C-alpha positions as CSV (number, residue, x, y, z in Angstrom):
1,M,-71.6,-198.6,-184.4
2,S,-72.9,-199.3,-181.0
3,S,-71.2,-202.7,-180.8
4,R,-67.8,-201.2,-181.9
5,F,-68.1,-198.5,-179.2
6,F,-69.0,-201.3,-176.7
7,L,-65.8,-203.3,-177.6
8,C,-63.6,-200.2,-177.3
9,S,-64.9,-199.5,-173.9
10,I,-64.3,-203.1,-172.7
11,L,-60.7,-202.9,-174.0
12,F,-60.0,-199.6,-172.3
13,L,-61.3,-201.0,-168.9
14,C,-59.1,-204.0,-169.3
15,L,-56.0,-201.9,-169.9
16,M,-56.7,-199.8,-166.8
17,A,-57.2,-202.8,-164.6
18,F,-54.1,-204.6,-165.8
19,P,-51.2,-202.1,-166.3
20,F,-48.2,-203.0,-168.4
21,P,-45.4,-204.7,-166.4
22,V,-42.3,-202.7,-165.6
23,A,-39.2,-203.6,-167.6
24,A,-36.7,-205.9,-165.9
25,G,-33.9,-204.1,-164.1
26,I,-35.7,-200.7,-164.0
27,P,-37.3,-200.1,-160.6
28,P,-40.5,-198.3,-160.5
29,G,-40.3,-194.6,-159.4
30,P,-41.5,-193.5,-156.0
31,S,-45.1,-192.5,-155.5
32,L,-45.2,-188.7,-154.9
33,P,-48.1,-186.5,-154.1
34,A,-49.1,-184.1,-156.8
35,I,-48.4,-181.1,-154.4
36,L,-45.8,-181.3,-151.6
37,Y,-46.7,-179.1,-148.7
38,M,-43.9,-177.6,-146.6
39,E,-45.6,-178.8,-143.5
40,E,-44.9,-182.4,-144.6
41,L,-41.2,-181.9,-144.6
42,P,-39.1,-182.7,-141.4
43,A,-38.2,-179.7,-139.1
44,S,-34.6,-180.3,-139.8
45,T,-32.4,-182.6,-141.9
46,A,-29.2,-184.4,-140.9
47,P,-26.0,-183.0,-142.5
48,G,-25.7,-184.6,-145.9
49,P,-22.5,-185.4,-147.9
50,R,-22.3,-181.8,-149.1
51,A,-22.8,-180.2,-145.7
52,P,-20.0,-177.7,-144.9
53,V,-17.3,-179.0,-142.6
54,P,-14.8,-176.9,-140.5
55,P,-11.8,-176.1,-142.6
56,R,-8.2,-177.2,-142.0
57,I,-6.1,-174.1,-141.5
58,T,-2.3,-173.5,-141.1
59,A,-2.6,-170.9,-138.4
60,D,-1.4,-171.8,-134.9
61,A,-4.4,-170.0,-133.4
62,A,-7.7,-168.8,-135.0
63,V,-11.2,-167.7,-134.2
64,L,-14.3,-167.2,-136.3
65,M,-16.9,-165.0,-134.7
66,D,-20.3,-163.7,-135.7
67,A,-20.2,-159.9,-135.3
68,A,-23.8,-159.5,-134.4
69,T,-24.2,-162.2,-131.8
70,G,-20.5,-162.6,-130.6
71,Q,-20.8,-166.4,-130.9
72,V,-17.6,-168.2,-131.7
73,L,-18.3,-170.5,-134.7
74,Y,-14.7,-171.9,-135.0
75,A,-11.8,-171.9,-132.6
76,K,-8.2,-173.2,-132.6
77,N,-6.2,-172.4,-129.5
78,P,-8.4,-169.3,-128.9
79,D,-7.0,-168.4,-125.5
80,Q,-3.3,-169.1,-126.2
81,P,-1.3,-165.8,-125.6
82,R,0.7,-164.9,-128.6
83,P,2.5,-161.8,-130.0
84,P,-0.3,-159.9,-131.9
85,A,2.1,-157.7,-134.1
86,S,0.3,-154.8,-135.8
87,T,-3.2,-156.1,-135.0
88,T,-2.5,-154.1,-131.8
89,K,-3.3,-151.0,-133.8
90,I,-7.0,-152.0,-133.7
91,L,-7.2,-150.9,-130.1
92,T,-4.9,-147.9,-130.7
93,A,-7.3,-146.6,-133.3
94,L,-10.3,-147.3,-131.2
95,L,-9.0,-145.3,-128.2
96,A,-8.0,-142.4,-130.5
97,L,-11.5,-142.3,-132.0
98,E,-13.1,-142.4,-128.6
99,G,-10.7,-139.9,-127.0
100,G,-10.1,-137.4,-129.7
101,R,-11.7,-135.6,-132.7
102,L,-10.8,-136.4,-136.3
103,D,-10.0,-132.7,-137.1
104,Q,-7.6,-132.2,-134.2
105,V,-4.1,-131.2,-135.4
106,V,-1.3,-133.4,-134.0
107,T,2.4,-132.3,-134.0
108,V,4.7,-135.2,-134.6
109,S,7.4,-135.4,-131.9
110,P,11.0,-136.4,-132.6
111,E,10.4,-139.6,-130.6
112,A,7.4,-140.5,-132.8
113,A,9.3,-139.7,-136.0
114,A,12.2,-141.9,-135.0
115,V,10.1,-145.1,-134.7
116,G,11.2,-147.5,-137.4
117,E,10.0,-150.7,-139.1
118,S,6.7,-150.2,-140.9
119,S,6.1,-146.4,-140.9
120,M,4.6,-143.4,-142.6
121,H,8.1,-141.8,-142.6
122,L,6.9,-138.8,-140.5
123,F,9.1,-135.8,-139.8
124,P,9.6,-134.1,-136.4
125,G,7.4,-131.0,-136.2
126,E,5.1,-132.2,-139.0
127,K,1.5,-131.4,-138.4
128,M,-1.3,-133.7,-139.4
129,T,-4.9,-134.2,-138.4
130,L,-5.8,-137.2,-136.1
131,E,-7.8,-138.6,-139.0
132,Q,-4.7,-138.6,-141.3
133,L,-2.6,-140.4,-138.7
134,L,-5.3,-143.0,-138.2
135,Y,-5.4,-143.7,-141.9
136,G,-1.6,-144.0,-141.7
137,A,-1.8,-146.4,-138.8
138,L,-4.6,-148.6,-140.1
139,L,-3.8,-148.7,-143.9
140,R,0.0,-148.2,-144.0
141,S,0.5,-149.8,-140.6
142,G,2.6,-146.9,-139.5
143,N,4.3,-147.5,-136.2
144,D,5.4,-143.8,-136.1
145,A,1.8,-142.8,-136.5
146,C,0.7,-144.9,-133.5
147,V,3.3,-143.2,-131.3
148,A,2.1,-139.8,-132.4
149,I,-1.5,-140.8,-131.7
150,A,-0.6,-142.1,-128.3
151,E,1.3,-138.9,-127.3
152,H,-1.6,-136.8,-128.5
153,I,-4.3,-138.7,-126.7
154,A,-2.6,-139.5,-123.4
155,G,0.5,-137.2,-123.2
156,N,3.0,-140.0,-123.5
157,V,3.2,-143.6,-124.6
158,N,3.1,-145.1,-121.1
159,N,-0.1,-143.4,-120.2
160,F,-1.7,-144.5,-123.5
161,V,-0.6,-148.1,-122.9
162,W,-2.3,-148.0,-119.5
163,L,-5.5,-146.8,-121.2
164,M,-5.2,-149.7,-123.7
165,N,-4.9,-152.3,-121.0
166,R,-7.8,-150.8,-119.1
167,K,-10.0,-150.8,-122.2
168,A,-9.0,-154.4,-123.0
169,R,-10.1,-155.5,-119.5
170,E,-13.3,-153.6,-119.7
171,L,-14.2,-155.4,-122.9
172,G,-13.4,-158.8,-121.5
173,A,-10.0,-159.4,-123.1
174,R,-8.7,-161.3,-120.1
175,H,-5.5,-162.7,-121.7
176,T,-4.3,-159.5,-123.3
177,H,-1.5,-157.2,-122.1
178,F,0.0,-154.5,-124.3
179,V,3.4,-152.8,-123.9
180,N,3.3,-150.4,-126.8
181,P,0.7,-148.9,-129.2
182,N,2.0,-150.4,-132.4
183,G,2.8,-154.1,-131.8
184,L,6.5,-154.0,-132.2
185,P,8.2,-157.0,-130.5
186,A,8.4,-156.5,-126.7
187,A,8.5,-158.8,-123.7
188,G,5.0,-159.3,-122.3
189,H,3.2,-157.8,-125.3
190,L,0.6,-160.6,-125.9
191,S,-3.0,-161.2,-126.9
192,T,-5.1,-164.1,-128.0
193,A,-7.2,-165.0,-131.1
194,Y,-10.4,-164.7,-129.0
195,D,-9.4,-161.4,-127.4
196,L,-8.6,-159.8,-130.7
197,A,-11.9,-160.9,-132.1
198,L,-13.6,-159.5,-129.1
199,L,-11.8,-156.1,-129.4
200,T,-12.6,-156.0,-133.2
201,R,-16.2,-156.7,-132.7
202,Y,-16.5,-153.7,-130.4
203,A,-14.4,-151.5,-132.7
204,L,-16.5,-152.3,-135.7
205,R,-19.5,-150.7,-134.0
206,N,-17.6,-147.4,-134.4
207,H,-18.7,-146.0,-137.7
208,N,-15.4,-144.2,-138.4
209,F,-13.3,-147.2,-137.5
210,Q,-15.4,-149.4,-139.8
211,R,-15.1,-146.9,-142.6
212,M,-11.3,-146.6,-142.3
213,V,-10.5,-150.3,-142.2
214,A,-12.7,-150.9,-145.3
215,T,-10.7,-148.3,-147.3
216,R,-8.4,-149.6,-149.9
217,Y,-6.6,-146.4,-150.7
218,H,-6.4,-142.9,-149.0
219,G,-4.3,-140.0,-150.2
220,F,-3.7,-136.5,-148.8
221,G,-1.1,-133.8,-148.9
222,V,0.7,-132.0,-146.0
223,P,1.9,-128.5,-146.7
224,H,5.7,-128.3,-146.9
225,Y,6.0,-132.1,-146.4
226,G,4.5,-133.5,-149.6
227,E,1.8,-136.0,-150.4
228,Y,1.0,-139.3,-148.8
229,H,-0.4,-142.3,-150.8
230,L,-1.6,-144.9,-148.4
231,H,-2.6,-148.4,-149.7
232,N,-4.2,-150.8,-147.4
233,T,-1.9,-153.8,-146.5
234,N,-5.0,-156.0,-146.2
235,R,-5.2,-157.7,-149.6
236,L,-8.4,-159.4,-148.7
237,L,-10.2,-156.2,-149.6
238,W,-9.4,-156.9,-153.2
239,S,-9.8,-160.6,-153.3
240,Y,-12.8,-161.6,-151.2
241,R,-16.4,-160.6,-151.9
242,G,-17.8,-158.7,-149.0
243,A,-14.5,-158.1,-147.3
244,D,-14.6,-154.9,-145.2
245,G,-11.7,-155.0,-142.8
246,V,-9.6,-155.1,-140.6
247,K,-5.8,-155.3,-140.0
248,T,-2.7,-157.2,-140.9
249,G,0.2,-157.9,-138.7
250,T,3.7,-159.4,-139.3
251,T,6.8,-159.8,-137.1
252,S,9.3,-162.6,-136.9
253,A,7.9,-163.6,-133.5
254,A,4.2,-163.3,-134.4
255,G,4.5,-164.7,-137.9
256,M,1.8,-163.7,-140.4
257,C,-1.4,-162.5,-138.7
258,L,-4.7,-161.2,-140.0
259,V,-7.8,-159.9,-138.3
260,A,-10.5,-159.7,-141.0
261,S,-14.2,-159.1,-141.5
262,A,-16.6,-159.6,-144.3
263,S,-20.3,-158.9,-144.8
264,R,-22.8,-160.8,-146.9
265,D,-26.6,-161.0,-146.9
266,G,-26.9,-158.9,-143.8
267,R,-24.4,-160.9,-141.7
268,Q,-20.9,-159.8,-140.7
269,L,-18.2,-162.3,-139.7
270,I,-14.9,-161.7,-137.9
271,T,-11.9,-163.9,-138.3
272,V,-8.5,-163.9,-136.5
273,V,-5.5,-166.0,-137.7
274,L,-2.2,-165.9,-135.8
275,H,1.1,-167.2,-137.0
276,S,-0.3,-168.5,-140.3
277,D,1.5,-170.0,-143.3
278,D,-1.3,-168.7,-145.5
279,R,-3.2,-166.0,-143.7
280,Y,-5.4,-165.1,-146.7
281,G,-6.2,-168.7,-147.6
282,D,-7.0,-169.5,-143.9
283,T,-9.2,-166.4,-143.6
284,M,-11.1,-167.1,-146.8
285,A,-11.7,-170.7,-145.8
286,L,-13.0,-169.6,-142.4
287,L,-15.3,-167.0,-143.9
288,D,-16.7,-169.4,-146.5
289,Y,-17.4,-171.9,-143.7
290,G,-19.1,-169.3,-141.6
291,F,-21.4,-168.0,-144.3
292,A,-22.3,-171.4,-145.6
293,A,-22.7,-173.4,-142.4
294,F,-24.5,-170.9,-140.1
295,K,-27.4,-168.5,-140.1
296,N,-28.7,-165.8,-137.7
297,T,-32.1,-166.2,-136.2
298,T,-34.1,-163.9,-134.0
299,L,-35.5,-165.9,-131.1
300,I,-37.0,-163.0,-129.1
301,T,-38.1,-159.6,-130.1
302,R,-38.0,-156.4,-128.0
303,G,-41.1,-156.1,-125.9
304,Q,-42.0,-159.8,-126.2
305,V,-43.4,-161.4,-123.0
306,C,-40.9,-163.9,-121.7
307,A,-42.1,-164.5,-118.1
308,R,-44.4,-163.3,-115.4
309,A,-43.7,-162.4,-111.8
310,A,-46.1,-162.3,-108.9
311,V,-46.7,-158.9,-107.2
312,V,-47.2,-158.5,-103.5
313,D,-50.0,-156.1,-102.4
314,G,-50.8,-155.1,-106.0
315,M,-54.0,-154.4,-107.8
316,V,-53.2,-157.4,-110.0
317,P,-51.6,-160.6,-108.7
318,E,-48.8,-160.7,-111.4
319,V,-47.0,-158.6,-114.0
320,S,-45.6,-159.6,-117.4
321,L,-41.8,-159.4,-117.9
322,V,-40.7,-158.4,-121.4
323,S,-37.3,-158.5,-123.2
324,D,-35.4,-155.2,-123.4
325,R,-34.0,-156.1,-126.9
326,N,-34.1,-158.3,-129.9
327,V,-32.3,-161.5,-129.1
328,E,-30.5,-162.9,-132.1
329,V,-28.4,-166.1,-132.1
330,T,-26.3,-167.9,-134.7
331,L,-27.4,-171.4,-135.4
332,P,-26.1,-174.2,-137.7
333,V,-27.9,-174.4,-141.0
334,K,-28.1,-178.2,-141.2
335,A,-28.6,-179.2,-137.5
336,D,-31.3,-179.1,-134.9
337,P,-29.6,-177.6,-131.8
338,I,-31.0,-177.7,-128.3
339,I,-32.2,-174.1,-127.5
340,E,-33.0,-173.3,-123.9
341,K,-34.4,-170.1,-122.4
342,R,-33.2,-169.7,-118.8
343,P,-34.6,-166.9,-116.6
344,G,-32.5,-165.7,-113.7
345,P,-33.8,-165.4,-110.1
346,A,-36.1,-162.5,-109.5
347,P,-36.6,-160.6,-106.2
348,P,-40.1,-160.1,-104.8
349,L,-42.0,-157.3,-106.5
350,Q,-43.6,-155.1,-103.9
351,A,-46.4,-152.9,-105.1
352,P,-46.4,-150.2,-106.3
353,V,-44.4,-151.4,-109.4
354,Q,-43.2,-149.1,-112.1
355,A,-43.2,-150.0,-115.8
356,G,-39.9,-150.7,-117.5
357,I,-37.8,-151.6,-114.4
358,P,-35.4,-154.5,-114.7
359,V,-36.4,-157.5,-112.7
360,N,-34.1,-160.3,-113.8
361,S,-32.4,-161.6,-117.0
362,L,-33.1,-164.2,-119.5
363,E,-30.2,-166.3,-121.0
364,I,-30.4,-168.2,-124.2
365,W,-28.3,-171.4,-124.3
366,V,-27.6,-173.2,-127.6
367,D,-26.4,-176.8,-127.2
368,R,-25.8,-176.2,-123.5
369,Q,-23.5,-173.2,-124.2
370,P,-24.5,-169.6,-123.3
371,A,-25.3,-167.7,-126.5
372,A,-27.2,-164.5,-125.7
373,R,-28.7,-162.6,-122.8
374,A,-31.5,-160.0,-122.4
375,L,-32.9,-158.1,-119.4
376,L,-36.5,-158.7,-118.4
377,L,-38.4,-155.5,-117.7
378,T,-41.9,-155.0,-116.2
379,A,-44.4,-154.5,-119.0
380,R,-46.7,-152.3,-117.0
381,S,-47.1,-150.4,-113.8
382,V,-49.0,-152.0,-110.9
383,E,-50.7,-149.8,-108.2
384,R,-50.8,-150.8,-104.6
385,L,-54.0,-152.0,-103.1
386,P,-56.0,-149.5,-101.0
387,F,-55.5,-149.7,-97.3
388,Y,-58.9,-151.2,-96.5
389,R,-58.4,-154.0,-99.1
390,L,-54.9,-154.8,-97.7
391,W,-56.5,-155.0,-94.2
392,W,-59.2,-157.3,-95.4
393,Q,-56.7,-159.6,-97.1
394,R,-54.5,-159.7,-94.0
395,W,-57.5,-160.5,-91.9
396,R,-58.6,-163.3,-94.1
397,G,-55.0,-164.6,-94.6
398,I,-55.2,-164.4,-98.4
399,N,-51.9,-162.7,-98.8
400,S,-49.9,-165.1,-96.6
401,P,-47.1,-166.7,-98.6
402,P,-46.5,-170.4,-98.7
403,A,-44.3,-171.8,-96.1
404,G,-40.6,-172.0,-97.0
405,L,-40.8,-169.6,-99.9
406,R,-38.6,-166.6,-99.2
407,G,-37.1,-163.7,-101.2
408,F,-33.5,-162.4,-101.4
409,S,-34.0,-160.5,-98.1
410,G,-34.9,-163.6,-96.2
411,Q,-38.5,-162.4,-95.7
412,P,-41.5,-164.4,-96.9
413,A,-42.5,-163.6,-100.4
414,N,-45.0,-165.0,-102.9
415,I,-42.9,-164.4,-106.0
416,S,-43.4,-166.8,-108.9
417,I,-41.8,-166.8,-112.3
418,Y,-43.5,-168.5,-115.2
419,V,-41.5,-169.0,-118.4
420,F,-43.0,-169.4,-121.8
């Protein structure tokens, strides 16, 4: 029994020491650890064969923008002025929401009722609430409703158009000029894909605007005039998961246009396609690309220390500077972009210093392009040194600034900014 056990042990040791050869033509598998820790993986991976690529679209001009960060994720002729058609009504509705109340009663003028093309078929003297007219303008794309809105808000169309152009300039739409409130063809009535995305991003912050452009159907009755059944002209609301706006536009000069938005997994994207052969196909391709190829990342939180500034004549020699907001940026999913935090110049801080005062700004650059900005505020108050201590420092020369270092006023200052 003992000899048999001894022979079995010797055979087992031989098998362990000399493993069976691998069959010809079948390479051995890679050696993998039993447990793969995430720290062992690379920080980023190069785009593989299945990485999303920018789509090919038929539109003459297009933009894909992240609604939260405002970053442009795709652009095709973004600053080319083009007729915007009924996408004009985005700004018309926004001005109405900011300048009026939804329950205000509007009397339709003969001039408004006479406007043709796409319309609600309003009658002179008909009374509607501003909210009903807005649904007519945004869902039914009623040109007559836009004129009625303009007359109600500004007294006449010319005044309203002046307000539109002023608002567009305030929001940074530098290549936009409107001539009417509805987008009917007119000389000089132009906008760009980027400007329309910019206006839409601002408009979507208005709760009532966002609610209306996401509505598929709205119906109501007007005494003595009948019922209105308004179906949204934006078919994307039925065909794309997460679609929640915004506005179609079509004229012979503008072609088929669509400003759209969609939300998924806490992100909202905005698309603009102008003069497209397939506005819905182009829009869905851009949205798919934006959701698959990019992600939003918070780089800085509100109150986070981002820099420090020296304080002249203070109880402490420096004060921390904190961000006034959360700074979120949109980054490629399968890339390792260069992210830079660039603080702006800061003036000398002369004690006493109050807490929460803006000192300078911090810009976030992604791949050498500006992506976000935050103000830097003083994190705490700093009291001024007592007189006797100031006198003692002056006498000893402790508080003398280095030669050549000067503040904005041209006077010597010992300001220093340290970036984390």
